[in-house]
Backbone as a printed PyTorch tensor [residue, N CA C, xyz], in Angstrom:
tensor([[[-69.6620, -10.2290,   8.3000],
         [-69.6950,  -9.0580,   9.1560],
         [-68.4760,  -8.2970,   9.3690]],

        [[-68.5220,  -6.9910,   9.3410],
         [-67.4170,  -6.2170,   9.5080],
         [-67.3380,  -5.7670,  10.9390]],

        [[-66.2300,  -6.0800,  11.6160],
         [-66.0480,  -5.7620,  13.0410],
         [-65.3720,  -4.4160,  13.2020]],

        [[-65.6870,  -3.7130,  14.3430],
         [-65.0140,  -2.4200,  14.6330],
         [-63.9830,  -2.5690,  15.7520]],

        [[-63.3270,  -1.6290,  16.0270],
         [-62.2490,  -1.8080,  17.1120],
         [-62.7730,  -1.2060,  18.4320]],

        [[-64.0670,  -0.7240,  18.5120],
         [-64.4500,  -0.0330,  19.7920],
         [-64.8870,  -1.0710,  20.7890]],

        [[-65.2850,  -2.3760,  20.4050],
         [-65.6470,  -3.3570,  21.3530],
         [-65.0730,  -4.6610,  20.9530]],

        [[-64.8510,  -5.5510,  21.9710],
         [-64.4320,  -6.9410,  21.6420],
         [-65.3010,  -7.6830,  20.5950]],

        [[-64.6380,  -8.4740,  19.7810],
         [-65.4580,  -9.0650,  18.7120],
         [-66.5610,  -9.9900,  19.2470]],

        [[-66.3030, -10.6570,  20.3930],
         [-67.3640, -11.4890,  20.9740],
         [-68.7240, -10.6270,  21.3630]],

        [[-68.4030,  -9.4700,  21.7990],
         [-69.4320,  -8.5970,  22.1530],
         [-70.1990,  -8.1930,  21.0810]],

        [[-69.5530,  -7.8900,  19.8820],
         [-70.1640,  -7.4550,  18.6020],
         [-71.0530,  -8.6170,  18.0460]],

        [[-70.4560,  -9.8290,  18.2860],
         [-71.2320, -11.0920,  17.8460],
         [-72.4750, -11.1870,  18.6850]],

        [[-72.3460, -11.0180,  20.0520],
         [-73.5690, -11.1200,  20.8320],
         [-74.5150, -10.0430,  20.4500]],

        [[-74.1060,  -8.8550,  20.2260],
         [-74.9340,  -7.6990,  19.7150],
         [-75.7160,  -8.0790,  18.4950]],

        [[-74.9960,  -8.7170,  17.4480],
         [-75.5820,  -9.1230,  16.2580],
         [-76.6930, -10.1870,  16.4880]],

        [[-76.4530, -11.0820,  17.3240],
         [-77.5490, -12.1460,  17.6010],
         [-78.6920, -11.4520,  18.2880]],

        [[-78.4010, -10.5200,  19.1700],
         [-79.4980,  -9.8260,  19.7850],
         [-80.3630,  -8.9700,  18.7440]],

        [[-79.6600,  -8.3950,  17.8110],
         [-80.3570,  -7.7200,  16.7530],
         [-81.1910,  -8.6470,  15.8920]],

        [[-80.7210,  -9.8490,  15.6810],
         [-81.4730, -10.8930,  15.0160],
         [-82.6830, -11.2970,  15.7200]],

        [[-82.6270, -11.3900,  17.0470],
         [-83.7500, -11.6490,  17.8590],
         [-84.7720, -10.4760,  17.8140]],

        [[-84.2530,  -9.3320,  17.9610],
         [-85.0150,  -8.1030,  17.8820],
         [-85.8100,  -7.9760,  16.6180]],

        [[-85.1220,  -8.3160,  15.4840],
         [-85.7930,  -8.2150,  14.1200],
         [-86.6820,  -9.3200,  13.7480]],

        [[-86.7220, -10.3940,  14.6180],
         [-87.6270, -11.5240,  14.4000],
         [-87.0860, -12.6080,  13.6510]],

        [[-85.7640, -12.6570,  13.3370],
         [-85.1140, -13.7800,  12.7470],
         [-85.2590, -14.9440,  13.5660]],

        [[-84.9820, -14.8120,  14.9920],
         [-85.1540, -15.8970,  15.8820],
         [-86.1470, -15.4300,  16.8770]],

        [[-87.1720, -16.3130,  17.1620],
         [-88.2180, -15.9800,  18.2110],
         [-88.0290, -16.9530,  19.4310]],

        [[-88.9040, -16.6980,  20.3990],
         [-88.8430, -17.4990,  21.6750],
         [-88.6910, -18.9410,  21.2340]],

        [[-87.7730, -19.6110,  21.9620],
         [-87.5810, -21.1170,  21.9210],
         [-87.0420, -21.6180,  20.4670]],

        [[-86.8170, -20.6050,  19.5850],
         [-86.1900, -20.9530,  18.2950],
         [-84.7640, -21.4810,  18.5430]],

        [[-84.2600, -22.4800,  17.8180],
         [-82.9650, -22.9010,  17.8030],
         [-82.1510, -21.8740,  16.9900]],

        [[-80.9710, -21.4690,  17.5060],
         [-80.0800, -20.5830,  16.8000],
         [-78.8960, -21.3750,  16.1770]],

        [[-78.1400, -20.8260,  15.3170],
         [-77.0850, -21.5770,  14.8130],
         [-76.0640, -22.1010,  15.7810]],

        [[-75.3840, -23.2560,  15.6380],
         [-74.4130, -23.7320,  16.5960],
         [-73.2600, -22.6810,  16.7420]],

        [[-72.4690, -22.8910,  17.7610],
         [-71.3640, -22.0660,  17.9440],
         [-70.4070, -22.1320,  16.6590]],

        [[-70.2510, -23.3960,  16.1810],
         [-69.3200, -23.5380,  15.1000],
         [-69.9480, -22.9130,  13.8000]],

        [[-71.3190, -23.1110,  13.6160],
         [-71.9420, -22.6060,  12.4710],
         [-71.8420, -21.0250,  12.5030]],

        [[-72.0630, -20.4090,  13.6820],
         [-71.9660, -18.8820,  13.7890],
         [-70.6130, -18.4320,  13.5360]],

        [[-69.5290, -19.1880,  14.0610],
         [-68.2270, -18.8050,  13.8260],
         [-67.7790, -18.8890,  12.3350]],

        [[-68.2350, -19.8360,  11.7080],
         [-67.9930, -20.0030,  10.2050],
         [-68.6200, -18.9160,   9.5870]],

        [[-69.8860, -18.6140,   9.7890],
         [-70.7410, -17.6250,   9.1280],
         [-70.0600, -16.2100,   9.2780]],

        [[-69.5660, -15.8950,  10.5210],
         [-68.9970, -14.6410,  10.7520],
         [-67.4900, -14.5590,  10.5670]],

        [[-66.9910, -15.8720,  10.1840],
         [-65.4880, -15.8850,   9.8290],
         [-64.6040, -15.3960,  11.1690]],

        [[-64.9700, -16.1800,  12.2930],
         [-64.1740, -15.7810,  13.4710],
         [-63.7940, -17.1690,  14.0650]],

        [[-62.8250, -17.0900,  14.9530],
         [-62.3670, -18.2880,  15.7650],
         [-63.6230, -18.8110,  16.5250]],

        [[-63.6370, -20.1400,  16.6150],
         [-64.8150, -20.8110,  17.3910],
         [-64.7870, -20.3510,  18.8220]],

        [[-63.6280, -20.1630,  19.3910],
         [-63.4230, -19.6710,  20.8520],
         [-64.1290, -18.3760,  20.9860]],

        [[-64.0980, -17.4930,  20.0480],
         [-64.6770, -16.1900,  20.0890],
         [-66.2210, -16.4120,  20.0920]],

        [[-66.6510, -17.2370,  19.3320],
         [-68.1110, -17.4780,  19.3170],
         [-68.6010, -18.1970,  20.5850]],

        [[-67.7900, -18.9730,  21.1790],
         [-68.0970, -19.5320,  22.4400],
         [-68.2850, -18.5420,  23.4920]],

        [[-67.3740, -17.4470,  23.4690],
         [-67.5100, -16.4080,  24.4710],
         [-68.7380, -15.5960,  24.2880]],

        [[-69.0960, -15.3860,  23.0200],
         [-70.3800, -14.6810,  22.7400],
         [-71.5400, -15.4590,  23.2200]],

        [[-71.5920, -16.6830,  22.9900],
         [-72.7390, -17.6470,  23.4570],
         [-72.7150, -17.6070,  24.9890]],

        [[-71.5840, -17.7760,  25.5740],
         [-71.5170, -17.7990,  27.0760],
         [-72.0060, -16.4670,  27.6490]],

        [[-71.6850, -15.3920,  27.0640],
         [-72.2270, -13.9930,  27.4940],
         [-73.7180, -13.9530,  27.4550]],

        [[-74.2950, -14.4950,  26.2510],
         [-75.8120, -14.4610,  26.1240],
         [-76.4430, -15.3240,  27.0330]],

        [[-75.8760, -16.4680,  27.2730],
         [-76.3760, -17.4170,  28.2410],
         [-76.4470, -16.8420,  29.6870]],

        [[-75.3260, -16.1970,  30.0640],
         [-75.2380, -15.5180,  31.3750],
         [-76.3320, -14.5060,  31.5810]],

        [[-76.6610, -13.7340,  30.3300],
         [-77.6960, -12.8060,  30.4100],
         [-79.1370, -13.3340,  30.2890]],

        [[-79.1700, -14.6940,  30.1540],
         [-80.3970, -15.3770,  29.8970],
         [-81.0880, -14.9340,  28.6750]],

        [[-80.3890, -14.6560,  27.5930],
         [-80.9000, -14.3530,  26.3250],
         [-81.1490, -15.6880,  25.5690]],

        [[-80.1560, -16.5840,  25.7440],
         [-80.3440, -17.8940,  25.1000],
         [-80.0630, -19.0120,  26.2010]],

        [[-80.3820, -20.1110,  25.8480],
         [-80.1660, -21.2700,  26.8130],
         [-79.7100, -22.5220,  25.9090]],

        [[-79.0020, -23.3500,  26.6910],
         [-78.5220, -24.6030,  26.0050],
         [-79.4240, -25.8460,  26.3740]],

        [[-79.7450, -26.5450,  25.4780],
         [-80.3540, -27.9100,  25.5640],
         [-79.3290, -28.8410,  25.1920]],

        [[-78.7080, -29.6130,  26.2810],
         [-77.6460, -30.4060,  26.0780],
         [-77.8680, -31.4440,  24.9130]],

        [[-76.9060, -31.4120,  23.9700],
         [-77.0730, -32.3010,  22.8230],
         [-77.9320, -31.7440,  21.6590]],

        [[-78.6970, -30.7210,  21.9120],
         [-79.5320, -30.0740,  20.9080],
         [-79.0140, -28.7590,  20.3750]],

        [[-78.4000, -28.0470,  21.2570],
         [-77.8820, -26.7620,  20.8530],
         [-78.4430, -25.5720,  21.7190]],

        [[-78.4090, -24.4010,  21.2270],
         [-78.7890, -23.1660,  21.9300],
         [-80.0390, -22.7090,  21.2500]],

        [[-80.9360, -22.1410,  22.2450],
         [-82.2960, -21.6660,  21.8640],
         [-82.4400, -20.2960,  22.5170]],

        [[-83.4140, -19.5990,  21.9530],
         [-83.7580, -18.2860,  22.4470],
         [-84.6270, -18.4680,  23.5980]],

        [[-84.2930, -17.8040,  24.6640],
         [-85.0800, -17.7620,  25.9450],
         [-86.4140, -17.1130,  25.7000]],

        [[-87.4790, -17.6490,  26.2010],
         [-88.7230, -16.9240,  26.1180],
         [-88.6990, -15.5850,  26.8160]],

        [[-89.1230, -14.5430,  26.1580],
         [-89.0520, -13.1500,  26.6930],
         [-87.7820, -12.5220,  26.4920]],

        [[-86.8410, -13.1350,  25.6490],
         [-85.4760, -12.4260,  25.4490],
         [-85.6230, -11.1570,  24.6950]],

        [[-86.5640, -11.0370,  23.7260],
         [-86.7950,  -9.8990,  22.9180],
         [-87.1120,  -8.7150,  23.8870]],

        [[-88.0320,  -8.8330,  24.7720],
         [-88.3980,  -7.8470,  25.6790],
         [-87.1990,  -7.4610,  26.6010]],

        [[-86.4380,  -8.4390,  26.9860],
         [-85.3400,  -8.1640,  27.8660],
         [-84.2780,  -7.4600,  27.1490]],

        [[-84.0360,  -7.7840,  25.8530],
         [-82.9960,  -7.0540,  25.0640],
         [-83.5290,  -5.5090,  24.7600]],

        [[-84.8880,  -5.3540,  24.5520],
         [-85.4560,  -4.0750,  24.3200],
         [-85.2340,  -3.2110,  25.5500]],

        [[-85.5410,  -3.6870,  26.6720],
         [-85.4610,  -3.0000,  27.9410],
         [-83.8340,  -2.6070,  28.2460]],

        [[-83.0050,  -3.5300,  27.9710],
         [-81.6350,  -3.1670,  28.2370],
         [-81.1030,  -2.1440,  27.2500]],

        [[-81.4680,  -2.3370,  25.9190],
         [-81.0120,  -1.3590,  24.9270],
         [-81.5440,   0.0100,  25.1050]],

        [[-82.8390,   0.1310,  25.5260],
         [-83.4300,   1.4700,  25.8860],
         [-82.7470,   2.1200,  27.0290]],

        [[-82.4850,   1.3450,  28.0370],
         [-81.7380,   1.9540,  29.1380],
         [-80.3260,   2.4670,  28.6940]],

        [[-79.6370,   1.5670,  28.0100],
         [-78.3930,   2.0260,  27.4350],
         [-78.3690,   3.2520,  26.6210]],

        [[-79.3680,   3.2390,  25.7250],
         [-79.6060,   4.4990,  24.8730],
         [-79.8830,   5.7910,  25.6760]],

        [[-80.6720,   5.6270,  26.6170],
         [-81.1170,   6.8150,  27.4100],
         [-79.8080,   7.2510,  28.3190]],

        [[-79.1960,   6.3120,  28.8220],
         [-78.0360,   6.6260,  29.7900],
         [-76.7910,   7.0080,  29.0850]],

        [[-76.4450,   6.4140,  27.9140],
         [-75.0590,   6.6800,  27.2080],
         [-75.2180,   7.3970,  25.9600]],

        [[-76.2230,   7.3590,  25.2040],
         [-76.2370,   8.0750,  23.9260],
         [-77.0120,   9.3620,  23.9850]],

        [[-78.1020,   9.4520,  24.6630],
         [-78.9000,  10.7040,  24.6760],
         [-78.1580,  11.7550,  25.1210]],

        [[-77.4280,  11.7420,  26.3470],
         [-76.6790,  12.8720,  26.7350],
         [-75.8070,  13.5280,  25.6350]],

        [[-75.1000,  12.7320,  24.9490],
         [-74.2270,  13.2830,  23.8180],
         [-75.1160,  13.8520,  22.7750]],

        [[-76.2280,  13.1850,  22.4850],
         [-77.0450,  13.7810,  21.3680],
         [-77.6620,  15.1840,  21.7810]],

        [[-78.0250,  15.1950,  23.0340],
         [-78.5910,  16.4920,  23.5010],
         [-77.5020,  17.6390,  23.5850]],

        [[-76.2090,  17.2260,  23.8790],
         [-75.1550,  18.1740,  23.8720],
         [-74.9580,  18.6310,  22.4770]],

        [[-74.9120,  17.7730,  21.4900],
         [-74.8050,  18.1480,  20.0950],
         [-75.9160,  19.0130,  19.6230]],

        [[-77.1630,  18.7080,  20.0430],
         [-78.3430,  19.4400,  19.5410],
         [-78.2050,  20.9130,  20.1320]],

        [[-77.7730,  21.0800,  21.3730],
         [-77.6370,  22.3940,  21.9560],
         [-76.5550,  23.1660,  21.1750]],

        [[-75.4510,  22.5130,  20.9650],
         [-74.3420,  23.2130,  20.3310],
         [-74.7520,  23.6730,  18.8930]],

        [[-75.5800,  22.8990,  18.2050],
         [-75.9690,  23.1680,  16.8460],
         [-77.2620,  23.8700,  16.6930]],

        [[-78.0040,  24.1520,  17.7990],
         [-79.1870,  24.8620,  17.8540],
         [-80.3750,  24.0480,  17.2070]],

        [[-80.3260,  22.7200,  17.4090],
         [-81.4020,  21.8590,  16.9020],
         [-82.4260,  21.6450,  17.9340]],

        [[-83.6880,  21.9460,  17.5950],
         [-84.7380,  21.9900,  18.5410],
         [-85.4840,  20.5490,  18.3900]],

        [[-86.2620,  20.2140,  19.4790],
         [-87.0650,  19.0530,  19.3080],
         [-88.0680,  19.0780,  18.1430]],

        [[-88.4680,  20.2320,  17.8840],
         [-89.3630,  20.2980,  16.6750],
         [-88.5920,  19.9500,  15.3470]],

        [[-87.3250,  20.3460,  15.2690],
         [-86.4470,  19.8940,  14.2000],
         [-86.3220,  18.3530,  14.1030]],

        [[-86.1600,  17.8230,  15.3180],
         [-85.9800,  16.3430,  15.3950],
         [-87.2330,  15.5990,  14.9030]],

        [[-88.3450,  16.1930,  15.4670],
         [-89.7230,  15.5520,  15.1070],
         [-89.8850,  15.6900,  13.6240]],

        [[-89.6060,  16.8270,  12.9520],
         [-89.8040,  16.9470,  11.4850],
         [-88.9540,  15.9990,  10.7710]],

        [[-87.7160,  15.7750,  11.2140],
         [-86.7790,  14.9410,  10.5590],
         [-87.2010,  13.4780,  10.7530]],

        [[-87.6800,  13.1780,  11.8150],
         [-88.3320,  11.8070,  12.1830],
         [-89.4510,  11.5220,  11.2990]],

        [[-90.3300,  12.4690,  11.2020],
         [-91.5520,  12.2250,  10.2980],
         [-91.0580,  12.2550,   8.8870]],

        [[-90.1380,  12.9410,   8.4600],
         [-89.6750,  12.8280,   7.0270],
         [-88.9870,  11.4920,   6.6850]],

        [[-88.4480,  10.9400,   7.7060],
         [-87.7250,   9.7370,   7.5390],
         [-88.6910,   8.5210,   7.5320]],

        [[-89.5980,   8.5740,   8.5010],
         [-90.4770,   7.4260,   8.7010],
         [-91.9800,   7.7200,   8.1120]],

        [[-92.2180,   8.8500,   7.5200],
         [-93.3680,   9.0900,   6.8220],
         [-94.6180,   9.1980,   7.7650]],

        [[-94.4580,   9.7300,   8.9970],
         [-95.5820,   9.8410,   9.8870],
         [-96.0220,  11.3060,   9.9570]]])
């Protein structure tokens, strides 16, 4: 995984795990890689992975079964979707709308581009 400088690495790791849940790699009650396994996979310090897992546990995206590891909390996918939609609407759309206005891009232009991309 290539990390960026705009967010702490543990947040980027948590985001990646959330994306894996959203894409169906991990489903409700599935076991996820151990902290050490994930740290090795992403080539980061184990303490960084611990912070990512602690963050996700606080958000109730994952839970720990003592001695067995971490698992996806039932309903985590819906929770992630809800949070990401809210973030998108609050933080990304205003800038997108500003750029659209500056460039003279209409909603019809966006709809056409969407349909061309996704074939609808």
